[in-house]
C-alpha distance (Angstrom), angle and dihedral (degrees) to the residues before:
residue distance angle dihedral
X1 . . .
X2 3.82 . .
X3 3.83 88.3 .
X4 3.76 89.4 59.4
X5 3.82 92.2 50.7
X6 3.86 90.9 47.6
X7 3.81 89.5 51.5
X8 3.79 89.4 46.3
X9 3.84 89.5 52.3
X10 3.79 90.9 53.4
X11 3.79 92.0 46.7
X12 3.76 90.9 51.5
X13 3.81 89.7 52.1
X14 3.79 88.5 54.5
X15 3.81 90.8 50.7
X16 3.84 88.7 46.6
X17 3.81 92.3 56.0
X18 3.81 91.7 44.2
X19 3.79 90.9 52.2
X20 3.79 90.6 48.9
X21 3.83 92.5 50.2
X22 3.80 87.9 54.8
X23 3.80 92.1 51.7
X24 3.84 95.0 -106.5
X25 3.77 93.4 130.2
X26 3.81 96.2 160.6
X27 3.83 90.5 52.8
X28 3.79 88.9 48.0
X29 3.82 90.2 54.7
X30 3.80 90.4 47.8
X31 3.82 92.1 52.0
X32 3.80 89.0 47.1
X33 3.80 92.5 58.7
X34 3.79 90.8 43.4
X35 3.82 90.3 54.0
X36 3.85 89.3 51.7
X37 3.81 89.7 51.3
X38 3.84 89.8 51.6
X39 3.81 89.1 49.5
X40 3.78 91.7 51.9
X41 3.83 92.8 48.6
X42 3.83 90.1 48.8
X43 3.79 88.4 60.8
X44 3.79 97.8 36.6
X45 3.81 95.6 98.4
X46 3.84 88.8 60.8
X47 3.75 90.0 57.1
X48 3.78 95.8 49.1
X49 3.83 98.5 50.0
X50 3.80 111.2 101.5
X51 3.82 107.6 144.1
X52 3.82 130.0 125.7
X53 3.76 142.9 55.7
X54 3.78 124.0 -40.3
X55 3.79 91.2 -93.7
X56 3.76 90.3 43.4
X57 3.79 90.2 48.4
X58 3.83 91.5 51.9
X59 3.78 90.7 50.3
X60 3.75 90.9 46.5
X61 3.81 90.2 46.8
X62 3.79 91.8 54.0
X63 3.83 89.9 47.8
X64 3.76 90.3 50.2
X65 3.82 91.5 50.9
X66 3.78 91.1 49.2
X67 3.79 91.7 47.9
X68 3.81 90.9 47.6
X69 3.80 91.0 51.3
X70 3.79 90.6 50.2
X71 3.81 90.8 48.8
X72 3.83 90.7 50.6
X73 3.81 90.9 50.6
X74 3.79 90.0 49.0
X75 3.83 91.3 51.1
X76 3.78 90.7 47.7
X77 3.78 92.2 51.0
X78 3.77 89.6 46.7
X79 3.79 92.2 50.5
X80 3.84 91.1 48.6
X81 3.78 93.5 49.5
X82 3.81 96.6 47.4
X83 3.81 93.9 41.2
X84 3.79 91.7 51.5
X85 3.81 91.4 47.7
X86 3.81 93.9 46.6
X87 3.81 93.5 47.0
X88 3.79 91.3 50.3
X89 3.81 89.9 50.0
X90 3.80 91.1 48.9
X91 3.80 91.3 54.0
X92 3.80 93.4 42.8
X93 3.80 91.2 52.4
X94 3.78 88.0 58.9
X95 3.81 88.6 70.1
X96 3.79 89.4 77.9
X97 3.79 102.5 35.2
X98 3.85 97.7 -79.1
X99 3.76 120.7 144.2
X100 3.83 119.6 5.2
X101 3.78 111.4 -107.7
X102 3.80 92.6 -113.9
X103 3.84 90.8 54.0
X104 3.78 91.0 48.4
X105 3.78 89.7 54.9
X106 3.81 91.6 47.2
X107 3.82 91.2 51.3
X108 3.79 90.3 48.0
X109 3.81 90.5 54.1
X110 3.81 90.4 48.4
X111 3.79 90.6 54.0
X112 3.79 91.7 47.8
X113 3.78 92.2 51.7
X114 3.82 88.2 51.6
X115 3.79 91.5 52.0
X116 3.81 91.7 47.5
X117 3.82 89.6 51.3
X118 3.81 88.1 53.2
X119 3.80 89.1 52.2
X120 3.78 96.5 -117.4
X121 3.81 112.6 167.5
X122 3.81 122.0 -111.3
X123 3.81 88.3 -109.5
X124 3.79 90.3 57.6
X125 3.78 92.3 45.4
X126 3.83 89.7 51.1
X127 3.80 90.5 51.8
X128 3.84 89.9 52.4
X129 3.83 88.7 55.8
X130 3.81 94.4 47.3
X131 3.85 97.7 100.7
X132 3.81 93.1 36.3
X133 3.80 92.1 55.1
X134 3.80 92.5 40.8
X135 3.82 91.6 60.8
X136 3.80 90.5 50.1
X137 3.83 90.1 53.5
X138 3.80 89.0 48.5
X139 3.82 89.1 53.9
X140 3.83 90.1 55.6
X141 3.83 91.0 52.2
X142 3.82 92.2 51.1
X143 3.77 92.0 45.7
X144 3.82 90.7 52.5
X145 3.79 99.9 40.2
X146 3.81 107.2 17.1
X147 3.82 102.6 47.7
X148 3.81 91.3 83.5
X149 3.80 138.8 10.2
X150 3.80 113.1 -123.5
X151 3.81 113.4 -134.8
X152 3.82 101.9 -173.0
X153 3.78 99.6 53.4
X154 3.80 120.6 113.1
X155 3.80 114.2 -104.9
X156 3.79 93.8 -108.9
X157 3.80 91.1 51.9
X158 3.82 91.4 49.1
X159 3.80 87.7 52.3
X160 3.84 90.7 53.3
X161 3.83 88.3 53.0
X162 3.83 91.8 48.7
X163 3.79 91.4 48.5
X164 3.79 91.6 51.4
X165 3.83 91.5 51.2
X166 3.81 95.5 42.0
X167 3.82 94.4 48.2
X168 3.82 96.7 39.6
X169 3.83 92.6 114.6
X170 3.79 97.5 50.6
X171 3.80 98.4 29.8
X172 3.81 113.3 18.3
X173 3.81 109.5 -162.6
X174 3.78 118.1 -124.9
X175 3.77 121.6 -116.1
X176 3.80 88.2 -112.0
X177 3.85 91.0 57.4
X178 3.80 91.5 50.3
X179 3.81 91.3 45.3
X180 3.80 91.3 52.7
X181 3.86 90.8 48.9
X182 3.80 92.1 50.6
X183 3.82 93.8 45.6
X184 3.82 92.0 48.3
X185 3.81 90.0 54.7
X186 3.84 95.1 40.5
X187 3.80 92.3 -117.7
X188 3.80 101.5 120.3
X189 3.80 104.4 125.6
X190 3.82 128.3 -178.4
X191 3.81 88.2 -103.0
X192 3.79 91.3 52.0
X193 3.82 90.0 50.3
X194 3.79 91.4 53.1
X195 3.80 93.7 48.1
X196 3.82 91.2 45.8
X197 3.79 89.6 54.6
X198 3.81 88.9 50.2
X199 3.80 90.1 49.8
X200 3.80 93.4 49.0
X201 3.80 91.4 47.4
X202 3.82 92.0 50.3
X203 3.80 93.6 47.8
X204 3.86 89.9 53.4
X205 3.81 101.8 39.4
X206 3.86 104.5 17.7
X207 3.81 88.1 -129.2
X208 3.76 134.5 105.4
X209 3.78 114.3 -98.4
X210 3.84 91.2 -156.8
X211 3.86 108.6 25.9
X212 3.83 88.5 179.3
X213 3.80 88.2 68.3
X214 3.80 96.2 58.7
X215 3.78 96.3 92.2
X216 3.80 92.3 43.9
X217 3.80 89.3 52.9
X218 3.78 90.4 50.9
X219 3.80 92.1 51.3
X220 3.82 90.6 51.1
X221 3.77 91.0 47.0
X222 3.79 91.2 51.3
X223 3.82 90.4 50.7
X224 3.82 86.5 56.4
X225 3.89 91.4 48.8
X226 3.76 92.4 -120.2
């Protein structure tokens, strides 16, 4: 019977990912918890067995502890995988208007609390946020370089700008690289300086320096069809 529940758990994970890909994030979260419940039931019989002699009971107890530890690790890995996928989908959906920025941040915090409750390490939690934070850094690049097309730059400098924008997914430029490009071409405005400071702060602390600017950034990003 536990094989059936294990298969059911995997099937629910598949449905969870499918729901997420179709922007049904709340359904995805529901299927995630259902899959964890199936995984628990699949290992329930190991927890309830307690027959035998004293020596047999000790052996069985050690086996139960080992199985429980394995189950916990499986649930942690499952939580990490689904949380990372869901967070990435939440941030991707923002490219076409999706979730308001404030709601995205609230959902992110909810996932992080879940991962903390499941005793995932800080390193694991950081890996879950990798795609989420990557998209935020990409937003800063487009806000700095894509919000207008310079007309007085030399051709080779325009090519550097195009390369930074075209390769932003595989090789996101640092705020220092962008700052150097803007200074070289005498295009560093007060607004650029403020956004660069926001970018530098986010890269270092993975937090917004000016949370009040989140919605304004989103409106600008939408005007650029990002």
